[in-house]
C-alpha positions in Angstrom: 0.0 0.0 0.0 1.2 3.5 -0.8 -0.2 6.7 0.7 0.5 10.1 -0.7 2.6 11.0 2.3 4.9 8.0 2.1 7.8 7.0 -0.2 6.6 5.1 -3.2 7.7 1.5 -3.8 5.9 0.1 -6.9 4.9 -3.5 -6.7 3.1 -5.3 -9.5 0.5 -8.0 -9.6 -1.1 -9.9 -6.8 1.8 -9.2 -4.4 0.9 -5.5 -4.3 -2.8 -6.2 -3.7 -2.0 -8.7 -0.9 0.4 -6.3 0.8 -2.1 -3.4 0.5 -5.0 -5.4 1.9 -2.9 -6.6 4.8 -1.5 -3.1 5.6 -4.9 -1.5 5.4 -6.6 -4.2 7.5 -4.0 -3.6 10.1 -5.0 0.0 10.2 -8.6 -1.0 10.9 -11.7 -0.4 8.8 -13.3 1.5 11.7 -11.0 4.5 11.1 -13.0 5.5 8.0 -15.1 8.1 9.6 -12.9 9.1 12.5 -11.2 12.5 12.8 -7.7 13.3 11.4 -4.8 11.4 12.8 -2.4 13.3 15.1 0.3 15.1 13.2 -1.7 15.1 10.0 -0.8 18.8 9.2 -3.4 20.4 6.9 -5.6 17.3 6.8 -9.2 18.1 7.4 -10.8 17.3 10.7 -13.7 15.6 8.9 -14.3 12.0 7.8 -11.2 10.0 6.9 -11.2 7.7 3.9 -8.9 5.9 1.6 -9.1 6.2 -2.2 -7.3 3.8 -4.5 -5.5 5.3 -7.5 -3.1 4.1 -10.2 0.4 5.3 -10.8 0.2 7.2 -14.0 -0.5 10.8 -15.0 -4.2 10.1 -15.7 -4.7 10.2 -11.9 -3.3 13.8 -11.7 -6.5 15.4 -10.3 -6.2 13.2 -7.1 -2.6 14.3 -6.6 -3.5 17.9 -7.2 -6.3 17.7 -4.6 -3.7 16.4 -2.2 -1.1 19.0 -3.0 -3.5 22.0 -3.1 -5.3 21.1 0.2 -8.6 20.6 -1.7 -9.7 17.6 0.4 -9.4 19.7 3.5 -11.1 22.6 1.9 -14.2 20.5 1.3 -14.0 18.9 4.8 -12.7 15.4 4.1 -9.5 13.7 5.2 -8.1 11.5 2.3 -5.3 9.0 2.1 -4.5 8.0 -1.5 -3.5 4.4 -1.9 -1.5 3.7 -5.0 -1.7 0.5 -7.1 0.3 -0.5 -10.1 -3.0 -1.2 -12.0 -6.4 0.4 -11.5 -8.1 -3.0 -11.4 -6.2 -3.9 -8.3 -7.5 -0.8 -6.6 -11.1 -1.9 -7.5 -10.4 -5.3 -6.0 -9.3 -3.5 -2.8 -12.5 -1.4 -2.9 -14.7 -4.6 -3.3 -12.9 -6.1 -0.3 -13.7 -3.0 1.8 -10.0 -2.0 2.3 -10.5 1.3 0.6 -13.7 3.3 0.4 -13.4 4.9 -3.1 -11.3 4.4 -6.2 -10.6 5.8 -9.6 -10.6 3.5 -12.6 -11.5 3.2 -16.3 -15.1 2.5 -17.4 -14.0 -0.5 -19.5 -12.0 -2.2 -16.8 -14.7 -1.6 -14.2 -17.5 -3.0 -16.4 -15.4 -6.2 -16.7 -15.3 -6.5 -12.9 -19.0 -6.0 -12.3 -19.8 -9.6 -12.5 -17.7 -10.5 -9.5 -18.3 -7.1 -7.8 -22.0 -6.3 -8.2 -22.0 -3.8 -5.4 -19.7 -1.4 -7.3 -21.1 2.0 -7.9 -19.9 4.6 -10.4 -20.7 8.2 -9.2 -19.2 10.4 -11.9 -16.8 10.9 -14.8 -13.7 12.8 -14.1 -11.8 12.4 -17.4 -12.3 11.4 -21.0 -9.9 10.8 -23.8 -9.5 9.2 -27.2 -5.8 10.3 -27.4 -4.1 8.9 -24.3 -4.1 5.2 -25.3 -2.0 4.4 -28.4 -1.4 1.5 -30.8 2.2 0.5 -30.8 3.9 -1.8 -33.4 7.1 -3.6 -32.8 10.2 -2.7 -34.8 9.8 -5.8 -37.0 6.1 -5.2 -37.8 5.6 -3.3 -41.0 1.8 -3.2 -41.0 -1.2 -4.3 -38.8 -1.9 -7.3 -41.0 1.5 -8.8 -39.9 0.4 -8.9 -36.2 0.2 -12.4 -34.8 0.5 -11.7 -31.1 -0.7 -8.6 -29.1 0.1 -7.9 -25.5 -2.9 -6.8 -23.4 -3.8 -5.9 -19.9 -7.2 -7.3 -19.0 -9.9 -4.6 -19.2 -9.4 -1.4 -21.2 -6.3 -2.5 -23.0 -7.8 -5.7 -24.2 -11.0 -3.9 -25.4 -8.9 -1.4 -27.2 -6.8 -4.0 -28.9 -9.8 -6.0 -30.0 -11.5 -2.9 -31.4 -8.2 -2.0 -33.2 -8.0 -5.3 -34.9 -11.7 -5.0 -36.0 -11.0 -1.6 -37.4 -8.4 -3.1 -39.7 -10.5 -6.0 -40.8 -8.5 -8.4 -38.8 -10.5 -11.1 -37.0 -9.5 -11.0 -33.3 -9.4 -14.8 -33.2 -6.6 -14.8 -35.7 -4.3 -12.9 -33.3 -3.2 -14.3 -29.9 -3.8 -11.9 -27.1 -1.0 -12.3 -24.5 -1.8 -11.0 -21.0 1.0 -9.1 -19.3 1.8 -6.3 -16.9 2.1 -2.9 -18.5 5.7 -2.3 -17.5 6.8 -5.5 -19.2 5.1 -5.0 -22.5 7.4 -2.5 -24.3 10.4 -4.8 -23.7 8.5 -7.9 -24.8 7.6 -6.1 -28.0 11.1 -5.0 -28.7 12.3 -8.6 -28.3 9.6 -9.8 -30.7 7.8 -11.9 -28.2 4.7 -9.9 -29.1 4.1 -7.8 -32.2 2.0 -4.9 -30.9 0.0 -3.5 -28.0 -2.5 -0.7 -27.1 -1.7 1.0 -23.8 -1.9 4.3 -22.0 1.1 6.5 -21.4 3.9 6.2 -20.5 4.2 2.8 -22.1 3.8 4.0 -25.8 6.5 6.6 -25.2 8.7 3.9 -23.6 8.1 1.7 -26.6 9.1 4.5 -29.0 12.4 4.9 -27.0 13.0 1.2 -27.8 12.5 1.7 -31.5 8.9 0.8 -31.7 6.3 2.7 -33.7 3.3 4.5 -32.5 0.7 3.9 -35.2 -2.4 5.8 -34.0 -4.5 6.6 -31.0 -7.7 4.8 -30.1 -9.7 7.9 -31.1 -8.5 7.3 -34.7 -10.7 4.2 -34.8 -13.5 5.6 -32.7 -12.7 4.4 -29.2 -12.4 6.7 -26.2 -12.3 5.8 -22.5 -13.5 7.5 -19.3 -12.4 7.3 -15.7 -15.0 6.9 -13.1 -15.0 7.7 -9.4 -16.1 4.5 -7.7 -17.5 3.3 -4.4 -19.8 0.5 -3.2 -23.5 0.5 -2.4 -23.0 -0.5 1.3 -20.5 2.2 2.0 -22.5 4.9 0.1 -25.6 4.1 2.0 -24.2 5.6 5.2 -21.6 8.0 3.7 -23.4 10.0 1.0 -22.2 13.3 2.4 -18.6 12.2 2.6 -18.7 11.0 -1.0 -20.2 14.3 -2.1 -17.3 16.1 -0.4 -14.8 14.0 -2.3 -16.6 14.7 -5.6 -16.6 18.4 -5.0 -12.9 18.4 -4.2 -12.2 16.3 -7.3 -14.1 18.7 -9.4 -11.9 21.6 -8.2 -8.8 19.5 -8.8 -9.8 18.6 -12.3 -10.3 22.3 -13.1 -6.9 23.1 -11.6 -5.3 20.3 -13.6 -6.6 21.8 -16.8 -5.8 25.4 -16.0 -2.4 24.9 -14.4 -0.6 21.9 -16.0 2.7 22.8 -14.3 1.1 22.6 -10.9 -0.5 19.3 -11.9 2.9 18.0 -13.1 4.6 18.9 -9.9 1.9 17.4 -7.7 2.0 14.1 -9.7 5.8 14.0 -9.6 5.9 14.6 -5.9 3.2 12.0 -5.1 3.9 9.3 -7.7 7.4 10.0 -9.1 5.9 10.6 -12.6 8.2 12.6 -14.8 7.0 16.2 -15.4 6.9 15.8 -19.2 4.5 12.8 -18.9 1.9 14.8 -17.0 2.2 17.8 -19.2 1.6 15.6 -22.2 -1.3 13.9 -20.4 -3.1 17.2 -19.8 -2.9 17.8 -23.5 -4.3 14.4 -24.4 -6.9 14.0 -21.6 -10.0 16.1 -21.0 -10.2 16.4 -17.2 -13.6 17.5 -15.9 -16.0 16.2 -13.3 -19.5 15.6 -14.8 -22.6 13.4 -14.7 -23.3 10.6 -17.2 -25.0 11.2 -20.5 -27.3 9.0 -22.7 -24.4 8.6 -25.1 -22.2 7.4 -22.3 -24.7 4.8 -21.3 -24.8 3.4 -24.8 -21.1 3.2 -24.9 -21.1 1.3 -21.6 -23.7 -1.1 -23.0 -21.4 -1.8 -26.0 -18.5 -2.5 -23.6 -20.7 -4.9 -21.6 -21.5 -6.7 -24.9 -17.8 -7.1 -25.6 -17.3 -9.0 -22.4 -20.3 -11.1 -23.0 -19.6 -11.8 -26.7 -16.0 -12.8 -26.0 -16.9 -15.1 -23.1 -15.0 -13.0 -20.6 -18.2 -12.9 -18.6 -20.9 -15.5 -18.5 -23.7 -13.1 -17.7 -24.3 -9.6 -18.8 -23.0 -7.1 -16.2 -25.6 -4.8 -14.7 -24.1 -1.5 -16.0 -27.3 0.5 -15.5 -27.4 -0.5 -11.9 -23.8 0.4 -11.3 -23.8 3.7 -13.0 -25.5 6.3 -10.8 -26.7 8.8 -13.3 -28.0 11.9 -11.5 -26.0 11.2 -8.3 -23.6 14.1 -8.9 -26.1 16.9 -9.3 -28.4 15.4 -6.6 -25.6 15.2 -4.0 -22.8 17.7 -4.5 -25.0 20.6 -3.6 -24.9 19.3 0.0 -21.1 19.6 0.1 -21.0 23.3 -0.8 
């Protein structure tokens, strides 16, 4: 487990999740709504919660909220818990070891079958430019792809839609599951031919001689990040969640208006190089908003992907998880 105030040691895979769950359990779930811990500086005296985030620049608004004191401004005491992959943070959320999380829409929809109590409260970012298709040095065109590296969830969906956009049957290409940090090197060695990932991995691949072919938006795919919680926790903590939403809204605005401040906050909290965050702000639209009818259709299409490919045996209840109207109905209370 990493919190924003502690040195960061990145751990991948199940080892990180296990360590995080054990560490948080030792802290005690009952601390969720207690006051600030002694010596917490400018932490708010209000409810204390843990929010799971990933370790890339797309989580910049959370780090900005920390650096700018926006959690305290809105009366909530937040510890950010960093995970190597967003899906691991959602697992921790489902286990009750964190109370909220940020994660992509596609990855979360894939987890709904095993985590039916997940609830998505709002969108805080959207982009068709942040994820990119990368070809290995030996691959001259998409029709030469025989193996693609994927991370379950958003990456796998993006890879499948890419192949479809080129008229390539996904079944004719082996999808090889791997951790994001390993994929550029695997591609350089020729163990896989291509991948679709978020930054910084496309940039890392380019440094290794790989070629960025296009963005997901070039073939009509964009992703969103959701602020997540669970129905049991929300039932008794609606006001706390609203305060988090209001702080995140301010932080998203700050991220857009002052990329340099966002880059510094992200570097200080997650050791992300400044240039990565500055590029992310150019490629991602950061803004807190409610869900739209168009969003819901896109989520239904993603649910169909998981069902049609056999990733899920039953259709996930996306409409039950996505809390359309929650944001306008509740954030007024936090102001």
